[in-house]
N, C-alpha and C positions, 0 to 999 in steps of 0.2 A: 101221519103223526106218531103212530105206534112204532114204526120203523125208526123214526128219529130218537124216540125215548129209549128203545132197545140199544141203539148205537151208543147213546150217552152212557147207559148203564155198563155196557161191555167195556168202554174205555175207563170208566171209574174202577172196575174190578181188576183189569189187567193192564194198567199203564206201563208197567215194566216191560212186558212183551211188546206192547204196541209201539212204545218209544224206541225200543232196541232195533226195530226194523229199519229205521231211517237214521239211526245215530251214527256218528263217525266211529271208525273201528281201528284198533291196532292193526298194523300190517301183518304181524304174526305174534303169537304169544305162547309161552310155556307156563303151565299151571300144574303144580304138584303139591302134595302134602309136605309141610315143613318138617325138617329134621328136629330132634329135641333141642331146646335152647339151653345153652350152658349158663347164661346169665339171666336171672329172673327179672332184672331191671330193663331188659331190652327186648321185649316181646315183639313189638311192631317196629319195623324199620323200613325206610324208603319212602315211597309216595312221591318221588322226584323223577324228572326227566333229565338225564345226564347225556348230552349229545342226542342220540336217537334211541337210547335205552331207558326204559321205565322198569323199575323194580319196586315190588312191595313184598316184604318178607315177614314171616311169623304173624300173619294177620288172621284173626278169626273171621268167620263169615260176618259177624256183627261189625267188625272193623272194616271189612271190604264194603259193606253196605253203607256205613256211615260216611266213609270217605268218598265213595262213588256218588252218593246223593247229597252230600254236604249237610248231614243232619246230626244232632247229638245222639249218642248211643241210647239215652233214655227215651228217645222218640221213635225207636224201632220196636214195633210190637209184634207179638206172636212169633211164629216160626218153630222149628223143631228144637228139642232139648239140647242138641249139640252146638247150636248157633254160636254160643260164647266160649266153646271149648276147643273144637278142632281148628288147627292152624294151617294156613296155606302160603305158598310162595308164588308170586306172579312175576314173570319177566317178559317183557314185551318190546316191540319196536314201533316207534311213532316218528313222524317228521320232526326234525330239530326245531326247537323254539315253539313247539305246540303249546298253547295257553293251558293253564291249570284247569280251567273250566271245560275245555275240550277233552282233556285227559279224563276228567270225571265221566263225561259222556262215553268215552271209549271203554272205561271200566264198567260202566252200566251195561253196555252191549256185550262185553266179555262175560259178565256174570249171567246174563240172560242165556247166552249161547252155550257156555261151558258147564253151568250149574243148573240150567233151567230155572233161574230165579224169576219169580213173579211177585211184584209188590204193588201196592196201591196206596194212594193217599186217603187219609180219613181224618176225622176229628174225634178225639176221645177225651173223656174227663181225666185231667192230669193233676197231680198234687201241686198245691201252691199254699203260701201263707197269706191269710187275709187279715188286714189291719182293720179292726172294727171299733166302734164306740164302746167304751166301757159302761159299767152299770151307773156310774155317777157322772158328774160334769167333768169334761176333759180338763187336765191341768196344763193348759196351753195359754200363752199370752198372745193377744192380737197384735200383729206386726204393724209398724208404722208404714204408711204408703211410700213407695219409691225406693225402699232399701234393696240392697243386693240379696238375691235369693241364693243361700249357700249353707251347706253343712260342713263344718270343719272338725278335724280330729283335735282333741285337746289333750296335751300330755298330762299324765296323772301320776302321783306317787303311789307306790304299791301296785298290787295286781289288778289294775283296772283299765278299761278302755272307756273313752268318753267322746261325745260329739256335741258341738254347739251349733244349733240350727237357727237361722235367722231368715224371716220373710219366706217361709217354705209352705207351699201348698201340701196337702196330704198326698196328692199324686206324685209330686216331686220327691217327697220324703220316702215313699215306698220304693221308688226307683233307686234311691241312694242307700237305703238301709241295708240291703243285701251286701253292698260293697264294704260296709263297715263291720258287719257281723256275719260274714260268710261262713264261719265255722259253725254257726247255729242254723242260718237260713240257707239251706241247700236247694230250696225251690224258689221260683219267682214269688215276689211279694205284690199283692194287689190291694188297692185302696177300696175298702167297703165301709169307711167311717161315715159317709154322708156329710162330712164337714166341708164347708166352702170357705173361701178366703185364704189368707196367708197368716202364718203363726211363727212365734219365737219360742224356743224351748231348748232344754239341755237334758241329756240322758247319759247315765253312767252304768256300766255293767262289768262282770268278770268274763274274760274270754274262756271258751270252753276248755282249751288246753292248759289254762294257767292253774297250777297247783297252789292252794291257799295255805297260809299258816294253820297249824293245828287248832281246831275248834272254830275257825272263822266260817261264817255263813257265806254261801255263794249266791250272787245275784246274776241270774241268767238274763239274756236279752229279753225273754218273755216276761220275767219278773220286773225288769226295769221299765219296759213299755207300760205294763199295768200299774206299777206303783208310782212311777215318776211322771207319766204322761196321762194317766187315767184312761188309756186305751187298752185294746186287747189284741194279741197276736196269736193266731191259731191256724192249724192245718185245715185246708178246705180243698175242693177240686174245682178246676175251671176247664172249659173246653179248649183244647189246643190241637194244632195240626200234627199228625203223626204219620209214619210210614208203616204199613202193615205187610208182613211177610206172609203171602198166601201159599207159596211153594218154593222149595229149593232142594236140590239133590246134594247128598253128603259127599258123593264121589264125583269129581269133574269128569267130563268127557275126555277121551284120549288126546294127547298132544299130536299135532301134525308130525309126520316122519321127518327126522333130521332137523327139528326145530332149534336145537341147541347151536348148530352150525350156522343157522341163518340169523341168529340174534347178533346185534352189535356186541363187541367184546366188552366185558365188565371192566370198569376203571378200578384198578387196585393200587395205583401208585400216583403220588402227587406229580404235577407237571414240574414243579420246582419247590424246594423246601429248605428252610434255614433252621438248623438245630444247634443250640448253644446253651452253656450253663446259665442259669437264671441269676439275676442280681440277688444279693443277700436279702433285700427288703421286698422282693417280688411277691405279690399276692397271687394265689392261684386263680386263674381266670380261663374261661373257655368261651369261644364264640365261632360259629360257622356263618359266613355271609352269603347272601344270594349270588353275589358275583364270583364265587368260588374261592375267596380268601378264607383260610382256616387258621385259627389262633388257639394254642393251648399253652398257657404261660405259667410258670412257677410250680410245676408238678414234679414230685420225686419220680425217678425212673421206675420205681416199683409200681406207681399208679399208671404211668404211661404203658408199661408192659401189661398190666391188668386190663387197661382199656383196649389195647391192641389185640389181645387174645380173648377178649370178651368174657372176662371173669369179674364177679362182683368185688369191688375195692375192699370191702370188709373181710373177704375170705381169701384173698390172693395168697396169704402165707400158708394156708391149708392146701392150696391147689398147686402152687409153684414150688418145684423141688430143684435144688442145686444152684440157686441164685446166690451171689455173694451178698453180705450184709449191707454193703455201701449203696445198693440200689434204693434203700429206704430213706437215705439222707441227701443224696445228690439230686438237686432240682435242675430241670431243663426247660427251655422255651422252644416251642415249635411254631414257626410262622410259615405257612405253605400256601400253595395255589393249585387249584384244580379247575377243571372246566366249569363255567357258570351253570347254574341249575335254576329251574323254576322254584318258587317258594315251596318249602316242604310243609305238609300238614302237621308235622311233629314240632315245628318251631326251631328257633336258632339254638336252644339249649339242649339239643339232642344229638348225640353222636351215632350216626347210622352205621350199618354194617360195611358199606363201602369205605367210609372214613376210617373205620377200625383197621381194615386191610391195608389202607394207605399208610396209617401209622406203623403197622406191623412191618411193612416192607422198608419204611424209613429206619426203624430201629435195628432191624436185621442188617441193613446195609452199613449204618454208621457205627454200630457196636459189634459188628461181626458175630451176631448171635447164631449159634447152632442149637437146635432144640428138637424135641420129639414128644409125642403123646405116648403115655404108658399106663396100663391098668395096674393098680396096686391095692392091697387090702387096706381100706381106710375106714376109720370109725365114722358112721353116719346113722341117721335116725330112721327107725321103722315105726309105723303106727300100729299098735296092737290093741285088741279089745280086752277090757277088764270087766266092767259092769256098764255096758252102753246105756246112755240116757238120751236116746234119739227117737224122733217122731218120724214114722213112715211118711214119705212124701206122696202127694197127689200127682198124677201124671200131667196136669195142665201147665205147670210152670216150666220155663226153660231152666236147664241146669246152670247154676252160677253160684259164686261165692264172692260177695263184694262188700265193701264198706256200707253199713246200714245208714240210710239217710236220716230218718226220724222215727223214733220208737217211743212208746209210752214208758214213763219211768226210766229214761235213758240213763244207763249207768255212767256215761261220760259227764253228766251234769253233777252227779253226786260225787264222783271220784275221777277227776281228769287224768289221773295216771292210767286209767283203763281207757285210753284214747282210741284203741283199735276195737271197733265193734263190727263183727262180721255177721252178715245175714246170708245164710246158705240155704238154697232151695233145690230140691230134686237132685241131690248130690250122692253118688255112690261113694263108698269109702276109697276106692281106687282113684276116683276123680278128686276127692278131698285131699288125699295124701299127695297126689300129683300137683295140686295147687299150693300146698303149704309153703314151699320155698318162695313162690311168688307173693304169697300173702304176708309172709314174715321173713324176707330175705336176710335181714340182719341176724336171724337165728340159725339159718341153715346154709351150709356151704354146698351141700349136694341135695338133689331131690330126695324127698322122703318116700320110703318104700311102704306099700300097703301090705301089712301082715295081719289084718283084722279077721280075714276069712268071713266077712259079713256080706251077705247078698242084699240086693235092693237098694233103693234110693231113699234119702232122708232130708228133712228140714230141721235146721237148728241155728242157733246164734252162738257166737263165741266172742268173749270180751277179754282183752289182755293188754299188757303194757309193752311198748316197743323196747327193744333191748337197750337202747341208749339211755332210757329213763330208769333202769334198774340200778340198784345201789350196792349189791354184794355178789360175789362169785357163786356159780351154781354148777352147771353140768361139767363133766370131766374135761372135755375139750376146751370149753371157755375158761375153766379154772386154770388149766395149764397155760393158757394164753393171757391170764390175768384180766379177763373181760367180765364185767358184771352181768349176771343173767338171772339169779334166783329171786323169787318173790321176797318182798321185804315188808317190815311192819308198817310202812307208810301208806299201805294200800296198793302198791304195785304188784302185778301178777304176771309172771312169765308165761309165755305160751305153753310151756310144758305143764305147768300147774293148772293153767286154764283148761287145757284139753282133758286133763285128769279130773278136775273138780266139776267142770260144767258138762262134759260129754261122756264121762265114764270110760275114756280111752286112755292110752299111755304112749308117750313118745319115748321109745327105748333105743339106746345106743347099741348098734351092732356093727361088726366089721363086714364090709362088702367090697367086692372088686370094682373099683371106680377109677375113672381116668384122672391123671395128673399131667402137668406140663413139666418136663425135665429140661433144664438148661444145661447143655453139654459144654458150651463155651461162650464167653462174653468178655470183651475187653473193657478196661476201666476208663478209657479215654476215647470219645467218639471221633471218627474220622472228620477232617475238616470239610466245611461246606464247599 
């Protein structure tokens, strides 16, 4: 009996290692640290099998684990501080048409072998919203028997959202509520009201991102549930299944000799492609289909080049040198075909690295583009210390800097223009500077340099306004481009001012030697299909 119990315990502690022993495996795999990403919007790419080749690029260990085990990132617990920062590329060979679930098992085995990853399943208390009975009698109407159970969105004048619910149980309402008020309810909602039966009711609130006219009071979803329904909605914790990281190496084991030659070739060109000028009324549209069909319709050539060379659309004019002005106004359609793929974990709205290279090859061919990379002195931001207002971090938290989920006295509720609220834990200043371009890509064309000379790791929050919500010009580069960036009297706060006022740091413009894309030659009429 004791032996049986010990066996069960050992499997519970080390299922990653135990499962990997019998799991299907890639025939061969190359694993290495990712090169720096040029575009902050495209950190994770791939996760598909094209022919016999599987690629996953720019993936953190957290990404690799969540993809391999099919879990949400929030359900991956513990692990070293670098779990969400270091990025890796995986290229592997598997039989054609291998199902996605089998690919996940192969990735699990790869992580166990190359990173010595050990994970285990567990149950932990996880944040949730509990709908409970209020202090008084609920403001709900008993529903007539036999009616349809439904909650419908009701169009409203002014800055409101509203839903009309009929014949709804409280269990059904909690499942529906998060869909209607997801900007507030970032955690699951559970029914703790104790109310039986079905009910009719209406509820109206202001969305979190909606700026209100001056002086107008804000009704959050929490206010609406309390005032209009006589219920209460608050944060609690409920037991949920999680995946615990017990062990993982930061450095993967060496690749087999000659692995690059043994991998199937990477697909970098469409099998067939049609490129033509868009109709005058063409709406910009992109879709990538599982059967290999690719459509990118109604985009200026400037955006197609930006996509193909993996540059943020907002900053292509700062990175692209020597291109004629007409690339900003002439729009084109691309309809192409490549080999069928398994469904991508990134979804159909994502242009992965392979597709970017295919678009690049097509544009080079049809527009006879000649180009090169070149380093030039470019104005870019450096992070410097002035009077730091940062709290030293404890060693327990993983290093990360992400959108805050729920905080007390959330500034987003009082001022929706401060819609970006970062919660940073155990972050060095070098890590924070390195993440700023990804945190606020509309502000930064290039990565931010750490010039603080500050040692150690810190915990802090940062609240600011996205660049597109600002109303007047600010920094020199943006002012020259006519782009609004400065903080304004309506409560908006640029990231430059937020870093200064809230953290005691400064984002300072300095010239650095940085890469640009130089167009040496391009024709103004594409070659015929």
